[in-house]
C-alpha positions in Angstrom: 102.2 93.8 86.7 102.6 97.4 85.2 104.4 97.4 81.8 105.5 99.4 79.5 106.2 99.0 75.7 108.0 101.5 73.4 108.9 101.5 69.9 108.7 103.7 66.8 105.9 103.4 64.2 105.4 99.6 62.8 107.9 98.3 65.0 105.8 95.6 66.2 104.9 97.1 69.5 100.7 96.9 69.6 101.4 93.2 68.1 104.1 92.4 71.4 101.5 94.2 73.7 98.4 92.4 72.2 100.0 88.7 72.3 101.2 89.6 75.9 97.6 90.3 76.9 96.5 87.2 75.2 98.9 85.0 76.7 97.9 85.8 80.3 94.4 83.9 79.6 92.6 87.1 81.6 89.9 89.0 80.0 90.9 91.9 78.2 90.0 95.2 77.9 91.5 97.1 75.4 91.6 101.0 75.9 92.3 102.7 72.4 93.1 106.3 72.5 92.9 107.1 68.7 90.5 109.6 67.1 89.8 109.5 63.6 89.7 112.9 62.2 90.2 111.6 58.4 89.5 108.3 56.4 92.7 107.6 56.3 93.1 107.4 60.4 89.6 105.7 60.2 90.7 103.0 58.2 93.9 102.3 60.7 91.6 102.2 63.4 89.3 99.6 61.1 92.4 97.7 60.4 93.4 97.5 64.7 90.1 96.7 65.6 90.1 93.7 63.4 93.1 92.6 64.2 92.0 91.9 67.9 89.9 89.0 69.0 86.6 89.5 69.0 86.1 88.7 72.9 87.9 91.5 73.9 86.1 94.4 75.0 87.4 97.6 73.1 86.7 101.3 75.0 87.4 104.5 73.4 89.0 106.8 75.5 91.0 110.0 74.1 91.3 112.0 77.1 90.4 110.7 80.7 92.9 107.9 80.8 93.3 107.7 84.2 89.4 107.2 85.1 89.1 104.6 82.2 91.6 102.8 83.6 90.3 102.7 86.8 86.7 102.0 85.8 88.1 99.1 83.9 90.4 97.3 85.9 89.7 94.2 88.3 92.4 91.7 89.5 91.2 89.2 86.8 92.0 91.4 83.6 94.4 92.9 81.9 94.3 96.3 80.8 95.8 97.1 77.1 96.1 100.8 76.1 97.2 101.7 73.0 98.9 104.1 72.7 99.6 106.7 75.0 101.5 109.2 72.4 98.1 109.1 70.8 96.9 110.2 73.8 99.2 112.7 74.6 98.4 114.7 71.1 95.0 114.5 72.0 95.8 116.3 75.5 98.3 118.7 73.7 95.7 119.5 71.3 92.9 120.6 73.8 95.1 123.6 74.1 94.1 123.4 77.6 97.2 123.3 80.1 95.1 122.5 83.3 93.3 119.2 81.9 96.4 118.6 80.2 98.4 118.7 83.9 95.4 117.3 85.6 95.2 114.0 82.9 98.9 113.2 83.1 99.6 113.4 87.0 96.2 111.6 87.0 97.6 108.6 84.6 100.9 108.6 87.0 98.8 108.5 90.1 96.7 105.7 89.2 99.8 103.2 88.7 100.0 102.5 92.1 96.5 101.5 92.7 95.3 100.0 89.6 94.3 96.2 90.3 95.0 93.7 87.8 97.5 93.9 85.1 97.8 97.1 82.9 100.3 97.0 79.6 100.6 100.8 77.8 102.0 101.3 74.4 103.6 104.2 73.4 106.0 105.4 70.4 109.7 106.6 71.1 109.6 109.8 69.0 112.8 111.1 71.1 115.6 109.3 68.8 115.1 111.8 65.9 115.9 115.2 65.1 114.6 118.1 66.8 111.5 119.2 64.8 111.2 122.9 63.6 107.7 123.9 65.0 107.0 124.5 68.7 103.9 122.2 69.0 106.1 119.2 67.7 109.2 119.8 69.8 106.7 120.3 73.3 105.1 116.9 72.1 108.8 115.2 71.8 109.6 116.6 75.1 106.2 115.5 76.8 106.5 112.0 75.9 110.3 111.8 76.8 109.2 112.9 80.2 106.1 110.6 80.4 108.0 107.8 79.7 110.5 108.1 81.9 107.8 108.7 84.6 106.1 105.6 84.0 109.2 103.3 83.2 110.4 104.2 86.8 107.1 103.0 88.2 106.4 100.1 86.1 107.6 96.7 86.6 108.6 95.7 83.0 109.6 98.0 80.2 109.8 96.8 76.4 111.6 98.5 73.6 110.7 97.0 70.2 112.4 97.2 67.0 111.7 95.5 63.8 109.4 93.1 65.6 112.1 92.3 68.2 111.7 92.9 72.1 114.4 94.2 74.1 113.8 94.1 78.1 115.1 97.3 79.5 114.0 96.8 83.0 
């Protein structure tokens, strides 16, 4: 089962994804895409790490997500990716269009062949105003296109607002 969980910042989407992964009773591999570029982000990452069960395996992968998913996926596992928008930011900040396109396409291609369960978490960022700078506009566009392409391939898509999950698909 491939599942996409979307929501705004602090909507409860990560908590829901973690609960869903835990409820399967399977081994969980948590793929974290965040990078700590400052002390505040380092604190956020530490808080997320301490919230997760200690028996879950954590793999940090900020760029090569598709390969990381395939390297860790098994029929007897749940892969939880948190979060796709941080991964997208990492790719955009590389400022290398060929890497960006290759990694985005690799993720879309891997979905049909990944064994086991896959839960992906991402921020829905397209519901606000259009930003005044080019990079932010591109980020919103790319996130929207990525979410559409992933939702098409996922068996289940959930949107979380104020801790309340709404099944979209």
